[in-house]
Wavefront OBJ file of the C-alpha trace (Angstrom):
o trace
v 62.037 86.754 184.063
v 65.155 85.786 185.983
v 63.164 85.124 189.167
v 59.706 85.365 190.685
v 58.701 85.744 194.343
v 55.712 83.678 195.366
v 53.113 85.630 197.331
v 51.522 83.634 200.174
v 47.787 83.068 199.879
v 45.630 85.430 201.897
v 42.959 82.745 202.358
v 42.729 79.000 201.988
v 41.889 78.127 198.395
v 38.644 76.646 197.169
v 39.380 76.249 193.476
v 38.936 74.138 190.374
v 41.636 73.852 187.708
v 42.175 71.889 184.522
v 45.864 71.396 183.671
v 46.916 71.169 180.029
v 47.123 67.879 178.174
v 49.468 65.135 179.285
v 52.963 65.422 177.851
v 53.426 61.669 178.110
v 50.191 60.905 176.282
v 50.774 63.644 173.696
v 54.174 62.361 172.610
v 53.053 58.731 172.583
v 49.968 59.566 170.525
v 52.032 61.644 168.088
v 54.371 58.703 167.442
v 51.489 56.276 166.890
v 49.668 58.725 164.610
v 52.838 59.413 162.624
v 53.389 55.694 162.007
v 49.722 54.883 161.351
v 47.949 54.087 158.122
v 45.569 56.965 157.428
v 44.781 60.214 159.181
v 44.535 60.906 162.896
v 42.961 63.784 164.786
v 44.446 64.475 168.226
v 42.650 66.771 170.672
v 43.752 68.104 174.056
v 47.346 68.181 172.778
v 49.875 69.798 175.109
v 51.632 72.844 173.692
v 55.064 72.998 175.330
v 58.746 72.788 174.480
v 58.780 69.006 174.838
v 55.876 68.525 172.457
v 56.990 71.166 169.963
v 60.370 69.486 169.505
v 58.502 66.248 168.811
v 56.298 67.978 166.228
v 59.319 69.651 164.618
v 61.186 66.343 164.454
v 58.269 64.494 162.871
v 57.951 67.258 160.287
v 61.674 66.990 159.528
v 61.159 63.255 158.975
v 58.554 63.994 156.335
v 55.398 63.358 158.363
v 52.515 65.549 157.203
v 50.811 67.314 160.098
v 48.907 70.479 160.917
v 49.045 71.827 164.454
v 46.572 74.341 165.872
v 48.305 75.253 169.127
v 45.544 77.601 170.272
v 42.922 74.868 169.880
v 45.306 72.177 171.194
v 44.639 70.017 168.138
v 46.945 68.237 165.700
v 45.961 66.547 162.451
v 48.427 63.854 161.323
v 48.648 61.971 158.051
v 50.494 58.793 158.958
v 53.257 57.218 156.899
v 52.111 53.592 157.418
v 55.458 52.733 158.987
v 57.467 54.055 156.041
v 59.513 57.069 157.190
v 59.775 59.433 154.191
v 63.101 61.082 155.082
v 66.420 59.389 154.341
v 68.383 61.712 156.635
v 67.714 64.331 159.277
v 69.445 66.297 162.023
v 66.946 66.441 164.885
v 67.291 68.923 167.749
v 65.395 67.562 170.777
v 66.275 70.217 173.433
v 66.075 68.356 176.791
v 63.047 66.159 176.074
v 63.867 62.653 177.264
v 60.689 61.151 175.845
v 61.321 62.710 172.444
v 64.944 61.636 172.045
v 64.220 58.075 173.136
v 61.004 57.582 171.175
v 62.467 59.171 168.041
v 65.672 57.126 168.205
v 63.576 53.971 167.935
v 61.243 55.532 165.365
v 64.032 56.506 162.938
v 65.382 52.962 163.209
v 62.402 52.003 161.030
v 63.677 54.271 158.258
v 66.428 53.844 155.660
v 69.244 56.364 156.005
v 71.344 58.310 158.517
v 69.860 60.307 161.388
v 71.398 62.420 164.150
v 69.569 63.348 167.351
v 70.984 65.938 169.747
v 69.920 68.565 172.265
v 70.974 70.696 175.209
v 74.073 70.226 177.336
v 72.019 68.337 179.931
v 70.503 66.127 177.225
v 74.033 65.098 176.286
v 74.490 63.848 179.862
v 71.329 61.713 179.972
v 71.700 57.953 179.424
v 70.470 56.244 176.269
v 72.915 53.345 175.859
v 70.409 50.727 177.015
v 68.121 51.711 174.132
v 70.992 51.720 171.657
v 71.946 48.211 172.803
v 68.377 46.978 172.315
v 68.228 48.455 168.818
v 71.610 46.974 167.939
v 70.268 43.499 168.741
v 67.420 44.274 166.317
v 69.943 44.881 163.529
v 70.275 48.671 163.775
v 73.561 50.607 163.758
v 72.813 52.990 166.604
v 75.593 54.652 168.560
v 76.452 57.457 170.934
v 78.382 59.978 168.849
v 80.849 60.714 171.651
v 80.980 57.133 172.935
v 79.606 58.189 176.334
v 76.310 56.297 176.183
v 74.419 59.591 175.892
v 73.239 61.796 173.014
v 74.141 62.978 170.434
v 72.926 59.751 168.835
v 73.713 58.561 165.319
v 71.373 56.011 163.758
v 72.235 54.272 160.488
v 68.810 52.834 159.803
v 67.686 50.042 157.534
v 64.632 48.804 159.391
v 64.355 46.328 162.256
v 65.555 43.054 160.761
v 65.681 40.844 163.871
v 62.535 39.693 165.673
v 63.679 39.583 169.316
v 65.615 41.858 171.652
v 66.346 42.548 175.323
v 65.842 45.896 177.074
v 67.156 46.888 180.483
v 64.489 48.541 182.614
v 66.282 49.825 185.712
v 67.260 53.316 184.491
v 64.182 54.398 182.532
v 61.006 52.746 181.300
v 61.254 55.038 178.261
v 63.758 52.659 176.645
v 61.140 49.915 176.659
v 58.371 52.297 175.593
v 60.496 53.471 172.661
v 60.954 49.948 171.303
v 57.312 49.094 171.986
v 56.095 52.119 170.017
v 58.215 51.230 166.980
v 57.569 47.486 167.110
v 54.181 47.314 165.311
v 55.868 48.770 162.217
v 58.878 46.455 162.280
v 57.834 44.794 159.035
v 54.196 45.728 158.529
v 52.001 42.681 157.842
v 54.812 40.313 158.773
v 53.263 37.253 160.393
v 56.014 36.950 162.995
v 55.715 39.157 166.123
v 58.548 41.143 167.640
v 59.494 39.877 171.109
v 61.011 42.013 173.879
v 62.546 40.546 177.034
v 63.222 42.739 180.078
v 66.563 42.448 181.854
v 66.506 43.290 185.557
v 63.862 45.346 187.367
v 61.541 47.652 185.438
v 61.023 51.147 186.877
v 57.929 53.314 186.371
v 55.658 50.459 185.259
v 52.565 52.736 185.021
v 54.252 54.576 182.146
v 54.657 51.287 180.287
v 50.981 50.547 180.918
v 50.205 53.978 179.469
v 52.303 53.227 176.381
v 50.413 49.983 175.810
v 47.039 51.713 176.206
v 47.901 54.347 173.593
v 49.261 51.734 171.194
v 46.090 49.671 171.503
v 43.955 52.737 170.858
v 45.702 52.996 167.479
v 45.085 49.320 166.702
v 48.288 47.669 167.910
v 48.120 44.117 169.249
v 50.393 43.580 172.258
v 50.651 40.729 174.737
v 52.814 40.597 177.836
v 53.411 38.373 180.836
v 51.808 39.459 184.143
v 55.224 40.416 185.535
v 56.032 42.653 182.537
v 59.112 40.559 181.733
v 58.206 39.612 178.154
v 56.249 41.377 175.418
v 54.990 40.099 172.070
v 53.963 42.743 169.545
v 52.187 41.889 166.290
v 53.865 43.704 163.394
v 50.571 44.713 161.811
v 51.018 48.482 162.096
v 48.752 51.222 163.441
v 45.485 52.704 162.169
v 44.662 56.411 162.171
v 42.299 57.452 164.979
v 40.496 60.303 166.660
v 42.260 60.460 170.013
v 41.513 62.714 173.003
v 44.390 63.437 175.404
v 43.516 63.841 179.074
v 45.043 66.506 181.372
v 48.544 65.912 182.699
v 48.497 64.076 186.038
v 52.053 65.071 186.945
v 51.035 68.707 186.507
v 47.869 68.067 188.501
v 49.981 66.922 191.453
v 50.998 70.535 192.143
v 47.409 71.625 192.649
v 46.534 68.637 194.800
v 49.674 69.376 196.839
v 48.644 73.028 197.126
v 45.452 71.891 198.853
v 47.491 69.765 201.264
v 49.952 72.547 202.075
v 47.366 75.301 202.566
v 44.561 73.274 204.149
v 42.308 74.267 201.273
v 40.237 72.439 198.693
v 41.322 72.017 195.068
v 39.559 70.010 192.386
v 41.381 68.965 189.220
v 38.988 68.509 186.324
v 39.410 65.734 183.791
v 41.307 63.220 185.932
v 39.337 60.493 187.683
v 39.772 56.831 188.617
v 39.840 55.759 184.953
v 42.870 57.917 184.110
v 45.606 56.275 182.035
v 48.262 58.075 184.084
v 49.814 56.471 187.120
v 50.594 59.810 188.781
v 46.948 60.089 189.843
v 48.088 57.709 192.606
v 49.862 60.703 194.187
v 46.479 61.490 195.742
v 46.745 58.223 197.643
v 49.972 59.430 199.243
v 48.261 62.663 200.273
v 45.423 60.630 201.779
v 47.941 58.697 203.858
v 49.324 62.018 205.077
v 45.893 63.160 206.279
v 44.129 64.743 203.300
v 40.596 63.911 202.168
v 40.447 62.698 198.581
v 37.259 62.296 196.563
v 36.934 61.503 192.879
v 34.411 60.810 190.171
v 34.564 60.316 186.430
v 34.935 64.063 185.863
v 37.707 64.915 188.325
v 39.492 64.470 191.645
v 39.359 66.747 194.699
v 41.853 67.026 197.544
v 41.039 68.769 200.830
v 43.913 69.505 203.150
v 44.113 68.574 206.801
v 46.682 68.030 209.546
v 49.590 66.358 207.763
v 51.714 63.468 208.992
v 54.962 62.282 207.463
v 54.982 59.050 205.443
v 57.387 56.354 204.354
v 56.609 55.666 200.694
v 58.006 53.782 197.700
v 57.569 56.248 194.820
v 59.095 54.182 192.020
v 55.791 54.060 190.135
v 55.079 57.810 190.514
v 58.582 59.236 190.507
v 57.676 62.439 188.636
v 55.876 63.546 191.823
v 58.861 63.117 194.155
v 59.615 66.840 194.196
v 55.941 67.605 194.801
v 55.935 65.368 197.869
v 59.171 67.004 199.008
v 57.360 70.338 199.168
v 54.423 68.845 201.100
v 56.774 67.073 203.519
v 57.980 70.443 204.859
v 54.545 70.990 206.436
v 54.065 67.533 207.940
v 54.310 66.434 211.555
v 57.207 64.022 211.522
v 59.657 62.934 208.838
v 58.936 61.681 205.336
v 61.001 58.995 203.633
v 60.986 58.584 199.855
v 62.346 55.276 198.547
v 63.227 53.396 195.358
v 63.651 56.373 193.015
v 67.352 56.198 192.194
v 66.531 56.477 188.486
v 65.442 60.119 188.876
v 69.087 61.101 189.212
v 69.143 60.790 185.391
v 66.263 63.182 184.673
v 66.478 66.880 183.715
v 68.788 67.160 186.705
v 69.838 64.855 189.529
v 66.454 65.236 191.176
v 67.470 63.573 194.438
v 70.542 65.751 194.946
v 68.900 68.950 193.737
v 65.791 68.466 195.862
v 67.856 67.755 198.968
v 69.882 70.935 198.435
v 66.850 73.185 197.990
v 64.830 71.690 200.869
v 67.772 72.354 203.178
v 67.698 76.022 202.122
v 64.082 76.115 203.303
v 64.995 74.800 206.748
v 64.578 71.031 206.462
v 67.057 68.411 207.559
v 67.515 66.097 204.598
v 69.467 62.861 204.429
v 70.153 61.738 200.876
v 70.628 58.088 199.911
v 71.449 56.473 196.605
v 67.774 55.930 195.806
v 65.817 58.395 197.921
v 65.569 60.978 200.680
v 64.656 61.264 204.356
v 63.102 64.678 205.023
v 62.756 65.983 208.561
v 60.794 69.255 208.706
v 62.382 72.146 210.521
v 61.664 75.801 211.132
v 60.829 77.153 207.697
v 62.892 80.036 206.363
v 62.743 82.128 203.192
v 65.054 81.135 200.365
v 65.888 81.692 196.730
v 65.305 78.347 195.033
v 67.556 77.257 192.192
v 65.719 75.221 189.581
v 68.580 73.536 187.652
v 66.741 74.099 184.339
v 64.231 71.536 185.650
v 60.565 72.443 185.288
v 59.519 70.200 188.172
v 61.900 71.863 190.631
v 60.276 75.228 189.863
v 56.650 74.084 189.950
v 56.902 71.948 193.076
v 58.951 74.219 195.326
v 56.904 77.273 194.362
v 54.118 75.646 196.409
v 56.077 76.318 199.605
v 55.638 80.037 198.934
v 51.859 79.705 199.149
v 52.351 79.649 202.930
v 55.888 80.907 203.536
v 56.827 84.526 202.680
v 60.099 85.138 200.893
v 60.239 82.107 198.582
v 61.870 83.142 195.304
v 61.986 80.850 192.274
v 64.965 81.406 190.002
v 64.544 80.882 186.256
v 60.752 80.476 186.459
v 60.440 80.255 182.670
v 61.909 76.733 182.759
v 58.299 75.565 183.300
v 57.815 76.085 179.565
v 59.282 72.631 179.039
v 55.929 71.055 179.920
v 53.595 73.724 181.345
v 54.013 77.239 179.906
v 50.858 78.501 181.632
v 51.735 77.226 185.093
v 52.137 80.585 186.811
v 48.787 81.794 185.490
v 47.059 78.589 186.610
v 48.704 78.764 190.042
v 47.222 82.254 190.401
v 43.743 80.709 190.131
v 44.187 79.540 193.731
v 43.862 83.193 194.813
v 40.359 83.469 193.358
v 37.390 82.470 195.484
l 1 2 3 4 5 6 7 8 9 10 11 12 13 14 15 16 17 18 19 20 21 22 23 24 25 26 27 28 29 30 31 32 33 34 35 36 37 38 39 40 41 42 43 44 45 46 47 48 49 50 51 52 53 54 55 56 57 58 59 60 61 62 63 64 65 66 67 68 69 70 71 72 73 74 75 76 77 78 79 80 81 82 83 84 85 86 87 88 89 90 91 92 93 94 95 96 97 98 99 100 101 102 103 104 105 106 107 108 109 110 111 112 113 114 115 116 117 118 119 120 121 122 123 124 125 126 127 128 129 130 131 132 133 134 135 136 137 138 139 140 141 142 143 144 145 146 147 148 149 150 151 152 153 154 155 156 157 158 159 160 161 162 163 164 165 166 167 168 169 170 171 172 173 174 175 176 177 178 179 180 181 182 183 184 185 186 187 188 189 190 191 192 193 194 195 196 197 198 199 200 201 202 203 204 205 206 207 208 209 210 211 212 213 214 215 216 217 218 219 220 221 222 223 224 225 226 227 228 229 230 231 232 233 234 235 236 237 238 239 240 241 242 243 244 245 246 247 248 249 250 251 252 253 254 255 256 257 258 259 260 261 262 263 264 265 266 267 268 269 270 271 272 273 274 275 276 277 278 279 280 281 282 283 284 285 286 287 288 289 290 291 292 293 294 295 296 297 298 299 300 301 302 303 304 305 306 307 308 309 310 311 312 313 314 315 316 317 318 319 320 321 322 323 324 325 326 327 328 329 330 331 332 333 334 335 336 337 338 339 340 341 342 343 344 345 346 347 348 349 350 351 352 353 354 355 356 357 358 359 360 361 362 363 364 365 366 367 368 369 370 371 372 373 374 375 376 377 378 379 380 381 382 383 384 385 386 387 388 389 390 391 392 393 394 395 396 397 398 399 400 401 402 403 404 405 406 407 408 409 410 411 412 413 414 415 416 417 418 419 420 421 422 423 424 425 426 427 428 429
């Protein structure tokens, strides 16, 4: 499909949905399982482009795995920190988590590895990770010298025990080194130490990384301010690991309740979720929604919406979702401290501003955020910039406004191939 027109809902929704497994948890668990001693069984695994490129890359590196995509299960026989392959050419499409995690993972190996992807992938920064790996004794370089993929890694293990990682562009650089660290000399008595230079964005994703690592037996300590980490190099152990639904994907359904004044429950995501994006519900509550949760799920009921002024650094994958909700609020909404999302699948600040203006909003763009003033809504064809989150978030506007067309709707396959079918569940009562 080159485009899809969103049909407004005939009635306010009263629905329950369960999004697919978390992409972030899936790719973290796959790395830990691949490096572990023994076998792991992963359930609730997301089947999407981002996770398939990770599975393909691990297979190319010699990791033994069996994936049942229909059952959302993957069985992994770990390599105990010893990467079998001595060379590989890894195509990563536009998966930021995959290229960053795998760059650190192949640094544990012995040989030459190349990681590359789409045109946009070759514009996304990775130099901060390469610098951190270089300090650890790895020859890791940007093939074109631009600080972006393609990446060439001449690997011979991590021979140094301390490094520094910048945290202001992406927390994935830190997560990548953290995930590899337990296997940086398995059974070595000396830990690997990571210092953080400057501010650290998206801290909840680092917390998620640590939780997954610990589930596979890693021992990690860190200072309360997340400025220093000490990781025991004792490896991972194979586990049975259940992956919870994706909270970033859930944000679209919670936002749908806010926009339509309906009620939507997302199953499988409660207060104990490992994912920081569950906090998006708190923003909706500030805007006027009613939020209730229990161990089995979280429900949002829409109400009269007010604009908010919110720092979204910790939940930046939901910025576009809030942009859609902001169009229906009384008063402006200001989104702050998310400058790092300019380096995602697209420049998400610039792209979101452009598309919200098409829909009738007045949008002022700053270096690290947006100020959105709702206006008279108007139909528009929304460009998605090959960014799954642009498509999924701005489609929500069409649940109330006729004439909203989403161009390139199949870009949602990056993380949520079944999104359009699940969105249709809101029409069922």
